[in-house]
C-alpha positions in Angstrom: 0.0 0.0 0.0 1.7 3.1 -1.2 2.2 5.9 1.3 0.7 9.3 0.2 1.6 12.7 1.2 -1.3 14.3 3.3 -3.3 16.8 1.5 -2.1 19.5 3.9 -1.6 23.0 2.5 -3.6 25.0 5.0 -4.3 28.5 4.0 -3.3 31.4 6.2 -6.9 32.0 7.2 -7.2 28.2 8.1 -4.0 28.3 10.2 -4.8 31.5 12.2 -8.6 31.0 12.4 -8.2 27.2 13.0 -5.8 27.9 15.8 -8.1 30.2 17.5 -11.0 27.9 17.0 -8.9 25.1 18.4 -8.0 26.8 21.6 -11.7 27.8 22.1 -12.5 24.0 21.5 -10.0 22.5 23.6 -10.0 24.9 26.6 -12.7 27.5 26.7 -16.0 25.8 25.2 -16.1 23.0 27.7 -16.1 25.6 30.5 -18.8 27.6 28.9 -21.0 24.6 28.4 -23.1 25.0 31.6 -23.7 28.7 31.3 -24.5 28.4 27.7 -27.1 25.7 28.3 -28.7 27.9 30.9 -28.8 30.8 28.6 -30.3 28.7 25.9 -33.0 27.6 28.4 -33.8 31.3 29.2 -34.1 32.1 25.6 -36.5 29.2 24.9 -38.4 29.7 28.1 -37.7 26.1 29.3 -35.0 23.9 30.5 -32.8 22.4 28.0 -31.8 18.8 28.3 -28.1 17.8 28.1 -28.8 15.7 25.0 -30.5 18.7 23.1 -27.8 21.0 24.1 -25.2 18.4 22.9 -26.8 18.2 19.6 -26.8 21.9 19.1 -23.3 22.2 20.3 -22.0 19.7 18.0 -24.0 20.7 15.0 -22.6 24.2 15.6 -19.1 23.0 15.8 -19.5 20.8 12.6 -20.7 23.8 10.6 -18.0 26.1 11.8 -15.4 23.4 11.0 -16.8 22.9 7.6 -16.8 26.6 6.9 -13.4 27.4 8.4 -11.6 24.5 6.8 -13.5 24.6 3.6 -10.1 24.7 1.5 -8.7 21.8 3.3 -12.0 20.0 3.2 -11.9 20.3 -0.7 -8.4 19.0 -1.0 -8.8 16.1 1.4 -12.1 15.2 -0.3 -10.5 15.2 -3.8 -7.5 13.2 -2.4 -10.1 10.6 -1.1 -12.0 10.4 -4.4 -8.7 9.9 -6.4 -8.3 6.5 -4.5 -11.1 5.7 -2.2 -10.2 2.1 -1.9 -6.8 2.7 -0.6 -8.2 5.3 2.0 -10.8 2.8 3.2 -8.1 0.0 3.4 -6.0 2.3 5.5 -9.0 3.0 7.8 -9.5 -0.9 8.0 -5.9 -1.5 8.8 -6.2 1.4 11.4 -9.1 -0.5 13.2 -7.1 -3.6 13.4 -4.1 -1.7 14.7 -6.2 0.1 17.3 -7.6 -3.0 18.7 -4.3 -4.8 18.4 -2.6 -2.4 20.4 -5.5 -2.0 22.8 -4.0 -4.5 25.2 -0.8 -2.3 25.4 -2.9 0.8 26.1 -4.8 -1.1 28.7 -1.6 -2.3 30.4 -0.1 1.2 30.4 -3.3 2.5 31.8 -3.2 0.1 34.7 0.5 0.9 35.2 0.0 4.7 35.2 -3.6 5.3 36.1 -5.1 2.4 37.9 -8.8 3.6 37.8 -11.7 1.5 37.3 -13.8 4.1 35.5 -13.0 6.2 32.5 -15.2 9.3 33.2 -15.3 10.3 29.6 -16.5 6.9 28.4 -19.0 6.8 31.3 -20.4 10.2 30.3 -21.0 9.0 26.8 -22.7 5.8 27.9 -25.0 7.9 30.1 -26.0 10.0 27.2 -26.4 7.1 25.0 -28.9 5.6 27.4 -30.9 8.8 27.5 -30.8 9.7 23.9 -29.3 7.0 21.9 -30.0 8.2 18.3 -28.7 11.7 19.0 -25.7 10.5 20.9 -24.8 8.0 18.3 -25.0 10.6 15.6 -22.5 12.9 17.6 -19.9 10.2 18.5 -20.1 8.4 15.1 -20.1 11.3 12.7 -20.1 14.9 14.2 -17.3 14.6 16.8 -15.1 12.6 14.5 -15.5 15.1 11.8 -14.6 18.0 14.0 -11.8 16.3 16.0 -10.0 15.0 12.8 -9.9 18.4 11.1 -8.6 20.0 14.4 -6.1 17.3 15.7 -5.0 15.8 12.5 -5.7 18.4 9.8 -4.6 21.5 11.7 -2.2 20.2 14.4 -0.7 17.3 12.8 -0.8 18.7 9.1 0.7 22.0 10.3 3.5 20.6 12.4 4.4 17.8 9.9 6.0 20.5 7.8 8.6 21.1 10.4 9.0 17.6 12.0 7.0 14.3 11.7 8.0 13.3 15.2 6.8 16.5 16.6 3.5 16.2 14.7 2.8 12.8 16.0 3.9 13.7 19.5 1.9 16.9 19.9 -1.2 15.9 18.1 -1.4 12.7 20.2 -0.8 14.6 23.5 -3.5 17.1 22.7 -5.9 14.6 21.7 -5.3 12.7 25.1 -5.7 16.0 27.0 -9.0 16.8 25.4 -10.5 13.7 26.9 -9.3 14.0 30.6 -8.7 17.6 31.5 -12.3 18.6 32.2 -12.7 15.7 34.6 -9.5 16.4 36.3 -10.3 19.9 36.9 -14.0 19.3 37.9 -13.0 16.6 40.3 -10.0 18.5 41.6 -7.9 15.5 41.0 -4.6 16.2 39.0 -3.9 12.4 39.3 -6.6 11.9 36.8 -4.4 13.5 34.1 -2.5 10.2 34.1 -5.5 8.6 32.2 -4.2 10.5 29.2 -1.9 7.5 28.6 -5.1 5.6 27.5 -5.6 7.9 24.7 -2.0 8.1 23.2 -2.4 4.9 21.2 -5.6 6.0 19.6 -4.3 9.4 18.7 -1.2 7.8 17.2 -3.3 5.3 15.1 -5.4 8.2 13.9 -2.6 10.3 12.9 -0.9 7.4 11.2 -4.2 6.9 9.1 -4.0 10.5 7.9 -0.4 10.5 7.3 -0.5 7.2 5.3 -3.5 7.8 3.3 -3.2 11.6 2.5 -6.8 12.3 3.4 -8.7 13.1 6.6 -11.6 10.9 5.4 -9.5 7.9 6.2 -8.9 8.9 9.8 -12.5 10.1 10.0 -13.8 6.7 8.9 -11.3 5.0 11.4 -12.4 7.3 14.2 -16.2 6.7 13.4 -15.7 3.0 13.0 -14.0 2.7 16.3 -16.7 4.8 18.1 -19.3 2.7 16.5 -17.9 -0.5 17.7 -17.5 0.8 21.1 -21.1 1.9 21.1 -22.3 -1.5 19.9 -20.1 -3.3 22.6 -21.6 -1.0 25.3 -25.0 -1.9 24.2 -24.7 -5.6 24.2 
């Protein structure tokens, strides 16, 4: 399977605007979730459920991502259409690698963060039980689309021009940070940051899928597939 150069080629607006959006997405928007939900309830004149707010939140993020990265979206889509079979094969290999390395991730998790409950997974499971269709739409399509454009398209793609090693290291670390920092802060438990180790391998495999295929649609498909399998396993 020939390795292809990622579409890359971010415009200046995508770099600057994307970086600002990325900081808001990673650090500020999660803190604003509660107040924003209350404000939306006041505007509607009735309480807003967490599931409804989550849908509005991710549809908004999806729209902003598609508009902000429209140039990259066009390039990465053309790259996918040039050889969709190769991109889907890469996603398939990525799923195998993800689960093949899963035991290593689990062992590292037990060594560095011996916790019975992953609060991020627990939160998703709770939302799935309350609003399964909406939650599955978010975790299988909307969230993978947004996260792949930010973590792989922006961070990995931007840093790869300087150093492939740096691109892998930073994109993986930030992807892991996204999934744990809110719970560490909310619980006032700095030790919970150690749970980041569980997300390093997923971040590595997703970055590889983009790097190897040259299109974000490969990593989006991989991300969506893994989330779908996790949701199916949780439902059984």
